[in-house]
N, C-alpha and C positions, 0 to 999 in steps of 0.2 A: 711577257712584256718586253718590247724592244729597248735596247740600250740607246740612249740619246747622247750625242757628242756635240760639243760646241766647236765653232770654227777654230778657236784657239787650241783645241785639243789636237788639231791636225797641222797647225803651223809649226814649223821647226823651232826648236828651242834656241836660246842664246848659246853661243859656244861655251860660255862659262858654266852652263847648266848640264850639258851632256851632248851626246850624239844627236844629230838632227832627226830625231824620231818624235812621234806624238808623245806628249807627257803621260797620257794614261797608260802607256806601256811600262812606266816606272823604270826606264833605263837611263842612267846618268853617268857622267864621267866620274872616275873614282874619287876625285878631289871635291866634288860637289855633293852636298847633302841637302835635300829639299827641306823646306821649313816644315816642322812638325805642326799638324793642325789638330790631331786627336791623340790623347794619352790613354793607354789601356794599362790598368794597374790592379792590384789586390786580387790576384787569382785565389779562389777558394774552391777546394774539392771536398765535398761532404756527402756521405761519410767516407773516411779514408780506407775502411775495410768493410766489404759487403759479401754476401753470398751471391753466386750467379743468379740472375733474375731480379735482383733488387736494384732500385733506381739510385743513381749517383747524380748529384747536382754539381755542375761546374759553372762557377760564376766569376765575373770580373766587373770592375768599375771602369766605365768609359767616360772620359771627360773631354769636352770641346775646349781646346786652348786657343782657338782661332778667334778672330774678331767678327766672323760671320757665322750664321747658322748653317748647319750642314748635315747631310746624311752619311752615315758610316756603316760599313759592313764588317761585323766582327766574325772572324773565322776560327772555328774549332778544328784542329787537326790532330794527327797522331793516330791512335787506334780507333778513333771515332771522327767522322767528318760531318760538319754542319755549319751553317751560316745564319746570321741574324742581323737585320738592318735596324739601325737606331738613328733617329733624327734628334739633334741637339742644338739648342740655342747657344750663343757665345757664353762660355763659362759654366754651362750646365753639365751635370754628371748624371748618369743613369747606370743602374746595375743590369747587366745582361746575363741571363742564365740559360744553360743548356742542361737537359736531362738525358742521361745515357743509361743503358742497361747492359751490363756485361753478361755474356752467355757462357763463359767457361772460367774455371779457376786459373788465374794467372795475374801478373802485375800489368796494368794498363798504363800507357803513357799518353798524355794529352798536351796540347799546345794551343794557347789562345793568343794570337798576335804577338808571338815572341816570348810569352810567359809560359813556362813549362811546369808540369807536375805529374804525379803518379797516384794511383790508388790500386788496391789489391782486392781481387775477388778470391774467396777461399771456400772450400767445402766445409770447413769448421763452422760451427754455430757462432754467429756474431750478433751483438745488439745494434740496432739502428734506431736510436732515440732521436726523435724530431720534435722541435718546439714549433707549434702552429697556432693559427687562429688568435692572434693578439687582439684583445679587447680592452679599450680604455673608456670608462664611463664615469662621469660625463666627459665629453671630449673638450669642453671649455669650462674652466672654473676660475674663481677669484682666488687670490693668494690666501692660503690658510684653509680653503675648503677641501674636504676629503675627495680622493680619486680612487677608483677601483681599477686595478690592472690585473688581467688574467690571461693565461695561455693554456692551450691544450698540449700535453706532452704524451706522445705515443711511441711505443717501441714496435717498429715494423720488422725488427730482426727476429732471429730464431733462438736467441740466448738472452738471459737476464743481463741487465746492465744498469749503470747509473749515469746521470748527467747533472752537472751543476748549472743552475740557471741564475743569471745575474741581471738584476733590473737597475738600470741607471737612469735617473731623472735629472734633466738639466733645464 
């Protein structure tokens, strides 16, 4: 898919913004900071300890803090490289997740748009307990009516383990 540029992408910037280069190159004078339009927060790496070959999920929350809708590319860097595009309306937030699989026993470093973290792959047996398949029935009720909430908990690891599951209703 070809990259499309607008005329204003090629027009030199104002001197207060930086060198007279296209804005898409993201080169600015040291004293100028471009207005932030997207906020990336809440980096979660789960599980923190795995065996080589087990999947690790790396997720973050992406929030559009601009007044216009826009498309943003979230970049995973470090020991793993991946990108994922997300389109957000003004004020909207979405969780973006990457799944990676370590191939050897070591500590892996990851970075998602400036947020950094690590996880460890080990040859020792570990528990990999995941909560999946949330079911809420019925999906709509009147105040005081009963609701059934269930999940499936599975240990994908190679050792026994425990996990506390907390259900919060608001």
